[in-house]
MDTraj code that builds the backbone (N, CA, C; nanometers):
import mdtraj as md
import numpy as np

residues = "UNK UNK UNK UNK UNK UNK UNK UNK UNK UNK UNK UNK UNK UNK UNK UNK UNK UNK UNK UNK UNK UNK UNK UNK UNK UNK UNK UNK UNK UNK UNK UNK UNK UNK UNK UNK UNK UNK UNK UNK UNK UNK UNK UNK UNK UNK UNK UNK UNK UNK UNK UNK UNK UNK UNK UNK UNK UNK UNK UNK UNK UNK UNK UNK UNK UNK UNK UNK UNK UNK UNK UNK UNK UNK UNK UNK UNK UNK UNK UNK UNK UNK UNK UNK UNK UNK UNK UNK UNK UNK UNK UNK UNK UNK UNK UNK UNK UNK UNK UNK UNK UNK UNK UNK UNK UNK UNK UNK UNK UNK UNK UNK UNK UNK UNK UNK UNK UNK UNK UNK UNK UNK UNK UNK UNK".split()
xyz = np.array([
    [7.6121, 6.2943, -0.4367],
    [7.4995, 6.3570, -0.3912],
    [7.3984, 6.2261, -0.3434],
    [7.3309, 6.2251, -0.2510],
    [7.2327, 6.1223, -0.2464],
    [7.0921, 6.1701, -0.2411],
    [7.0268, 6.0903, -0.2979],
    [6.8708, 6.1228, -0.3210],
    [6.8163, 6.0981, -0.1802],
    [6.7187, 6.1956, -0.1649],
    [6.6286, 6.1878, -0.0454],
    [6.4815, 6.1188, -0.0842],
    [6.4631, 6.0017, -0.0279],
    [6.3418, 5.9322, -0.0734],
    [6.2214, 5.9998, 0.0035],
    [6.1131, 6.0022, -0.0496],
    [5.9938, 6.0602, 0.0088],
    [5.9545, 5.9655, 0.1260],
    [5.8944, 6.0237, 0.2196],
    [5.8475, 5.9548, 0.3589],
    [5.7509, 5.8703, 0.3082],
    [5.7589, 5.7295, 0.3626],
    [5.6161, 5.6444, 0.3165],
    [5.5073, 5.6989, 0.4153],
    [5.4035, 5.6792, 0.3538],
    [5.2809, 5.7185, 0.4600],
    [5.2352, 5.5841, 0.5213],
    [5.2192, 5.5894, 0.6502],
    [5.1532, 5.4893, 0.7120],
    [5.0412, 5.4577, 0.6620],
    [4.9634, 5.3285, 0.6818],
    [4.8362, 5.2907, 0.6365],
    [4.7264, 5.3849, 0.7044],
    [4.7413, 5.4063, 0.8324],
    [4.6087, 5.4939, 0.8820],
    [4.6130, 5.6347, 0.8265],
    [4.7303, 5.6955, 0.7885],
    [4.7359, 5.8335, 0.7173],
    [4.6876, 5.7933, 0.5744],
    [4.7139, 5.6903, 0.4931],
    [4.6572, 5.6844, 0.3661],
    [4.4988, 5.6535, 0.3589],
    [4.4747, 5.5945, 0.4679],
    [4.3374, 5.5698, 0.4979],
    [4.2445, 5.6871, 0.5261],
    [4.3026, 5.7548, 0.6054],
    [4.2283, 5.8824, 0.6422],
    [4.2327, 5.9880, 0.5269],
    [4.3515, 5.9813, 0.4358],
    [4.3433, 6.0741, 0.3182],
    [4.2482, 6.0357, 0.2168],
    [4.2122, 5.9056, 0.2023],
    [4.1159, 5.8372, 0.0966],
    [3.9821, 5.8500, 0.1470],
    [3.9330, 5.8856, 0.2693],
    [3.8092, 5.8853, 0.3214],
    [3.7462, 5.9800, 0.2331],
    [3.6077, 5.9507, 0.1820],
    [3.5301, 6.0605, 0.1124],
    [3.4926, 6.1643, 0.1990],
    [3.4876, 6.2843, 0.1255],
    [3.4606, 6.4194, 0.2021],
    [3.3136, 6.4202, 0.2610],
    [3.2159, 6.3886, 0.1620],
    [3.0809, 6.4285, 0.1450],
    [3.0229, 6.3299, 0.2723],
    [3.0094, 6.2140, 0.2768],
    [2.9231, 6.1390, 0.3880],
    [3.0050, 6.1535, 0.5022],
    [3.1349, 6.1344, 0.5098],
    [3.2128, 6.1055, 0.6512],
    [3.2419, 6.2374, 0.7063],
    [3.3091, 6.3412, 0.6480],
    [3.3402, 6.4717, 0.7098],
    [3.2122, 6.5484, 0.7462],
    [3.1289, 6.5426, 0.6557],
    [3.0044, 6.6425, 0.6979],
    [2.9304, 6.5731, 0.7838],
    [2.8973, 6.4419, 0.8147],
    [2.8381, 6.3857, 0.9474],
    [2.9129, 6.4323, 1.0477],
    [3.0530, 6.4130, 1.0360],
    [3.1237, 6.4676, 1.1887],
    [3.0728, 6.6066, 1.2302],
    [3.0907, 6.6906, 1.1014],
    [3.0678, 6.8365, 1.1344],
    [2.9091, 6.8273, 1.1863],
    [2.8348, 6.7734, 1.1367],
    [2.6839, 6.7998, 1.1914],
    [2.6604, 6.7576, 1.3200],
    [2.7442, 6.6218, 1.3623],
    [2.7329, 6.5678, 1.4955],
    [2.7896, 6.6871, 1.5931],
    [2.8929, 6.7577, 1.5680],
    [2.9562, 6.8719, 1.6473],
    [2.8398, 6.9835, 1.6378],
    [2.7884, 7.0071, 1.5437],
    [2.6832, 7.1212, 1.5409],
    [2.5620, 7.1036, 1.6319],
    [2.5228, 6.9726, 1.6236],
    [2.4004, 6.9337, 1.7089],
    [2.4507, 6.9118, 1.8423],
    [2.5843, 6.8881, 1.8807],
    [2.6123, 6.8719, 2.0233],
    [2.6275, 7.0282, 2.0782],
    [2.6878, 7.1200, 1.9961],
    [2.7105, 7.2350, 2.0432],
    [2.5669, 7.3208, 2.0728],
    [2.4757, 7.2752, 1.9740],
    [2.3355, 7.3404, 1.9737],
    [2.2573, 7.2943, 2.1199],
    [2.2761, 7.1561, 2.1362],
    [2.2251, 7.0992, 2.2415],
    [2.2813, 7.1650, 2.3906],
    [2.4225, 7.1772, 2.3877],
    [2.4469, 7.2291, 2.5080],
    [2.4135, 7.3841, 2.5265],
    [2.4099, 7.4524, 2.4113],
    [2.3397, 7.5913, 2.4272],
    [2.2172, 7.5981, 2.4623],
    [2.1244, 7.4961, 2.4231],
    [1.9784, 7.4994, 2.4424],
    [1.9614, 7.4592, 2.6037],
    [2.0328, 7.3557, 2.6406],
    [2.0381, 7.3185, 2.7812],
    [2.0687, 7.4283, 2.9014],
    [2.1996, 7.5135, 2.8514],
    [2.2113, 7.6080, 2.9362],
    [2.1338, 7.7373, 2.9283],
    [2.0595, 7.7530, 2.8175],
    [1.9540, 7.8685, 2.8022],
    [1.8385, 7.8144, 2.8868],
    [1.7960, 7.6880, 2.9013],
    [1.6949, 7.6412, 2.9859],
    [1.7204, 7.6460, 3.1215],
    [1.8497, 7.6173, 3.1531],
    [1.8804, 7.6347, 3.3012],
    [1.8832, 7.7752, 3.3455],
    [1.9209, 7.8403, 3.2514],
    [1.9252, 8.0039, 3.2852],
    [1.7948, 8.0654, 3.2996],
    [1.7054, 8.0273, 3.2191],
    [1.5509, 8.0705, 3.2292],
    [1.4644, 7.9629, 3.2444],
    [1.4158, 7.9405, 3.3508],
    [1.3552, 7.8050, 3.3736],
    [1.1979, 7.8372, 3.3200],
    [1.1499, 7.9547, 3.3282],
    [0.9950, 7.9801, 3.2808],
    [0.9986, 7.9838, 3.1384],
    [0.9632, 7.8836, 3.0508],
    [0.9568, 7.8753, 2.9155],
    [0.8551, 7.9601, 2.8637],
    [0.7414, 7.9915, 2.9364],
    [0.6366, 8.0776, 2.8611],
    [0.6585, 8.2180, 2.9283],
    [0.6220, 8.2855, 2.8618],
    [0.5794, 8.4468, 2.8995],
    [0.5584, 8.5170, 2.7665],
    [0.6227, 8.6439, 2.7400],
    [0.5707, 8.7309, 2.6393],
    [0.6509, 8.6713, 2.5042],
    [0.5525, 8.6363, 2.4134],
    [0.6347, 8.5608, 2.2917],
    [0.7234, 8.6478, 2.2109],
    [0.8209, 8.5709, 2.1488],
    [0.9301, 8.6495, 2.0694],
    [0.8343, 8.6935, 1.9565],
    [0.8972, 8.8121, 1.9194],
    [0.8251, 8.8910, 1.7893],
    [0.7993, 8.8024, 1.6741],
    [0.9038, 8.7211, 1.6480],
    [0.9114, 8.6291, 1.5549],
    [0.7678, 8.5257, 1.5315],
    [0.7476, 8.5031, 1.6465],
    [0.6050, 8.4111, 1.6689],
    [0.4801, 8.4755, 1.6947],
    [0.4732, 8.5954, 1.7004],
    [0.3396, 8.6852, 1.7217],
    [0.2553, 8.6568, 1.6181],
    [0.3124, 8.6552, 1.4876],
    [0.2019, 8.6362, 1.3789],
    [0.1549, 8.4978, 1.3921],
    [0.2430, 8.3906, 1.4169],
    [0.1895, 8.2555, 1.4142],
    [0.0892, 8.2476, 1.5186],
    [0.1218, 8.2681, 1.6450],
    [0.0302, 8.2986, 1.7611],
    [-0.1144, 8.3637, 1.7156],
    [-0.1022, 8.4715, 1.6479],
    [-0.2300, 8.5334, 1.6052],
    [-0.3316, 8.4509, 1.5250],
    [-0.2621, 8.4040, 1.4228],
    [-0.3291, 8.3189, 1.3247],
    [-0.3929, 8.1982, 1.4015],
    [-0.3230, 8.1235, 1.4927],
    [-0.3772, 8.0230, 1.5689],
    [-0.4899, 8.0716, 1.6643],
    [-0.4914, 8.1921, 1.7247],
    [-0.6040, 8.2457, 1.7979],
    [-0.7403, 8.2720, 1.7038],
    [-0.7215, 8.3002, 1.5764],
    [-0.8172, 8.3312, 1.4731],
    [-0.8716, 8.2104, 1.4339],
    [-0.7981, 8.1079, 1.4233],
    [-0.8534, 7.9769, 1.3673],
    [-0.8308, 7.8755, 1.4577],
    [-0.8820, 7.7434, 1.4417],
    [-0.8640, 7.6472, 1.5360],
    [-0.7113, 7.6186, 1.5521],
    [-0.6474, 7.5662, 1.6832],
    [-0.5340, 7.5431, 1.6892],
    [-0.4662, 7.4308, 1.5890],
    [-0.5541, 7.3438, 1.5613],
    [-0.5173, 7.2171, 1.4700],
    [-0.4864, 7.2765, 1.3317],
    [-0.5989, 7.3566, 1.3092],
    [-0.5853, 7.4002, 1.1648],
    [-0.4640, 7.5139, 1.1549],
    [-0.4504, 7.5879, 1.2477],
    [-0.3397, 7.6654, 1.2823],
    [-0.1958, 7.5995, 1.2489],
    [-0.1854, 7.4941, 1.3248],
    [-0.0557, 7.4248, 1.3201],
    [-0.0520, 7.3534, 1.1800],
    [-0.1569, 7.3089, 1.1350],
    [-0.1400, 7.2474, 0.9981],
    [-0.0922, 7.3512, 0.8782],
    [-0.1536, 7.4804, 0.8863],
    [-0.1225, 7.5847, 0.8054],
    [0.0273, 7.6209, 0.8139],
    [0.0859, 7.6511, 0.9424],
    [0.2178, 7.6559, 0.9754],
    [0.3062, 7.5535, 0.9130],
    [0.2741, 7.4255, 0.9347],
    [0.3433, 7.3246, 0.8803],
    [0.3434, 7.3273, 0.6978],
    [0.2269, 7.3443, 0.6737],
    [0.2344, 7.3683, 0.4910],
    [0.3021, 7.4511, 0.4459],
    [0.3070, 7.5834, 0.5173],
    [0.3927, 7.6782, 0.4889],
    [0.5338, 7.6419, 0.4794],
    [0.5725, 7.5864, 0.5746],
    [0.7087, 7.5560, 0.6067],
    [0.7519, 7.4637, 0.4986],
    [0.6813, 7.3462, 0.4753],
    [0.6949, 7.2502, 0.3631],
    [0.6962, 7.3132, 0.2259],
    [0.6060, 7.4098, 0.2216],
    [0.6021, 7.4708, 0.0787],
    [0.7422, 7.5407, 0.0461],
    [0.7756, 7.6113, 0.1539],
    [0.9021, 7.6988, 0.1261],
    [1.0083, 7.6026, 0.1184],
    [1.0226, 7.4982, 0.1718],
    [1.1326, 7.4169, 0.1808],
    [1.1212, 7.3480, 0.0394],
    [0.9991, 7.3310, -0.0332],
    [1.0024, 7.2630, -0.1534],
    [1.0121, 7.3712, -0.2631],
    [1.0012, 7.4871, -0.2480],
    [1.0075, 7.5878, -0.3765],
    [1.1147, 7.5694, -0.4675],
    [1.2441, 7.5480, -0.4313],
    [1.3332, 7.5072, -0.5345],
    [1.3029, 7.4078, -0.6141],
    [1.2422, 7.3071, -0.5718],
    [1.2121, 7.1848, -0.6557],
    [1.0861, 7.2026, -0.7437],
    [0.9912, 7.2677, -0.6876],
    [0.8656, 7.3068, -0.7634],
    [0.8898, 7.4265, -0.8853],
    [0.9675, 7.5261, -0.8596],
    [1.0046, 7.6347, -0.9436],
    [1.1196, 7.5921, -1.0184],
    [1.1150, 7.5356, -1.1316],
    [1.2357, 7.4899, -1.2080],
    [1.2560, 7.5656, -1.3174],
    [1.2376, 7.6999, -1.3163],
    [1.2584, 7.7833, -1.4315],
    [1.4071, 7.8074, -1.4589],
    [1.4514, 7.8424, -1.5811],
    [1.5927, 7.8679, -1.5861],
    [1.6296, 8.0162, -1.5493],
    [1.5406, 8.0847, -1.5351],
    [1.5573, 8.2390, -1.4950],
    [1.6097, 8.2238, -1.3372],
    [1.7167, 8.3216, -1.3278],
    [1.7881, 8.3337, -1.1818],
    [1.7144, 8.4511, -1.1057],
    [1.6867, 8.5493, -1.1659],
    [1.6330, 8.6670, -1.1115],
    [1.5056, 8.6426, -1.0647],
    [1.4636, 8.6866, -0.9278],
    [1.3389, 8.6649, -0.8673],
    [1.2286, 8.7245, -0.9345],
    [1.2313, 8.8471, -0.9985],
    [1.1165, 8.9062, -1.0632],
    [1.0811, 8.8260, -1.1833],
    [1.1669, 8.7466, -1.2432],
    [1.1436, 8.6661, -1.3671],
    [1.0799, 8.5180, -1.3065],
    [1.0852, 8.4994, -1.1770],
    [1.0513, 8.3672, -1.1319],
    [0.8970, 8.3981, -1.0724],
    [0.8137, 8.4032, -1.1420],
    [0.6680, 8.4759, -1.0705],
    [0.6270, 8.3711, -0.9822],
    [0.6226, 8.2347, -0.9771],
    [0.5623, 8.1625, -0.8854],
    [0.6405, 8.1762, -0.7728],
    [0.7624, 8.1547, -0.7706],
    [0.8531, 8.1786, -0.6401],
    [0.8322, 8.3156, -0.5723],
    [0.8003, 8.4276, -0.6591],
    [0.8129, 8.5500, -0.6248],
    [0.6568, 8.5759, -0.5553],
    [0.5672, 8.5172, -0.6227],
    [0.4413, 8.5340, -0.5597],
    [0.4044, 8.4678, -0.4084],
    [0.4817, 8.3534, -0.4162],
    [0.4578, 8.2626, -0.2804],
    [0.5396, 8.3372, -0.1582],
    [0.6610, 8.3692, -0.1908],
    [0.7454, 8.4634, -0.0836],
    [0.6813, 8.5794, -0.0548],
    [0.6157, 8.6655, -0.1503],
    [0.5440, 8.7850, -0.1384],
    [0.4321, 8.7658, -0.0503],
    [0.3641, 8.6686, -0.0687],
    [0.2424, 8.6246, 0.0123],
    [0.2477, 8.5942, 0.1360],
    [0.3770, 8.4939, 0.1643],
    [0.4131, 8.4591, 0.3128],
    [0.4535, 8.5819, 0.3827],
    [0.5372, 8.6732, 0.3201],
    [0.5790, 8.7742, 0.4039],
    [0.4624, 8.8876, 0.4219],
    [0.3742, 8.8861, 0.3402],
    [0.2627, 8.9760, 0.3656],
    [0.1728, 8.9167, 0.4797],
    [0.1364, 8.8042, 0.4687],
    [0.0632, 8.7293, 0.5647],
    [0.1260, 8.7464, 0.7255],
    [0.2631, 8.6909, 0.7194],
    [0.3155, 8.7101, 0.8445],
    [0.3210, 8.8595, 0.8885],
    [0.3559, 8.9574, 0.8197],
    [0.3467, 9.0866, 0.8528],
    [0.2089, 9.1247, 0.9253],
    [0.1144, 9.0843, 0.8234],
    [-0.0269, 9.1139, 0.8820],
    [-0.0672, 9.0698, 1.0280],
    [-0.0152, 8.9354, 1.0380],
    [-0.0659, 8.8720, 1.1460],
    [0.0241, 8.9237, 1.2830],
    [0.1417, 8.9651, 1.2392],
    [0.2448, 9.0117, 1.3323],
    [0.1856, 9.1512, 1.4099],
    [0.1294, 9.2260, 1.2922],
    [0.0747, 9.3591, 1.3476],
    [-0.0661, 9.3561, 1.4106],
    [-0.1198, 9.2409, 1.3806],
    [-0.2547, 9.2144, 1.4424],
    [-0.2469, 9.1728, 1.5745],
    [-0.1371, 9.0861, 1.6001],
    [-0.1015, 9.0351, 1.7267],
    [-0.0701, 9.1582, 1.8223],
    [0.0029, 9.2785, 1.7700],
    [0.0553, 9.3625, 1.8572],
    [-0.0733, 9.4765, 1.8981],
    [-0.1793, 9.4574, 1.7987],
    [-0.2868, 9.5585, 1.8339],
    [-0.3876, 9.5309, 1.9338],
])
top = md.Topology()
chain = top.add_chain()
for i, resn in enumerate(residues, 1):
    res = top.add_residue(resn, chain, resSeq=i)
    for name in ("N", "CA", "C"):
        top.add_atom(name, md.element.get_by_symbol(name[0]), res)
traj = md.Trajectory(xyz[None], top)
């Protein structure tokens, strides 16, 4: 009975297998996502050439807030809220996992949702 030797991997296959997943594969996937998103946005722009019209319901609150204050201040507030929401996991470092026990996180999210809802309702009135 003869022994079957395992097939030898080529150098290219061994290099492909030894590539780290995190920077290489993730960057390829992100590139594909950006490419597909760009194609969709270009197709949407070509299909509907008039970019302005009735605002989407998600932006009515932001537009109403900008109407109440100066446009520069409104843009800064929107930018600050987005940065604050992105920074919340780093700012609230409590050990608790439940949102009701993370008071800072819960208060900020509740305030953002309340203001967004109020400005959206004011925009439709």
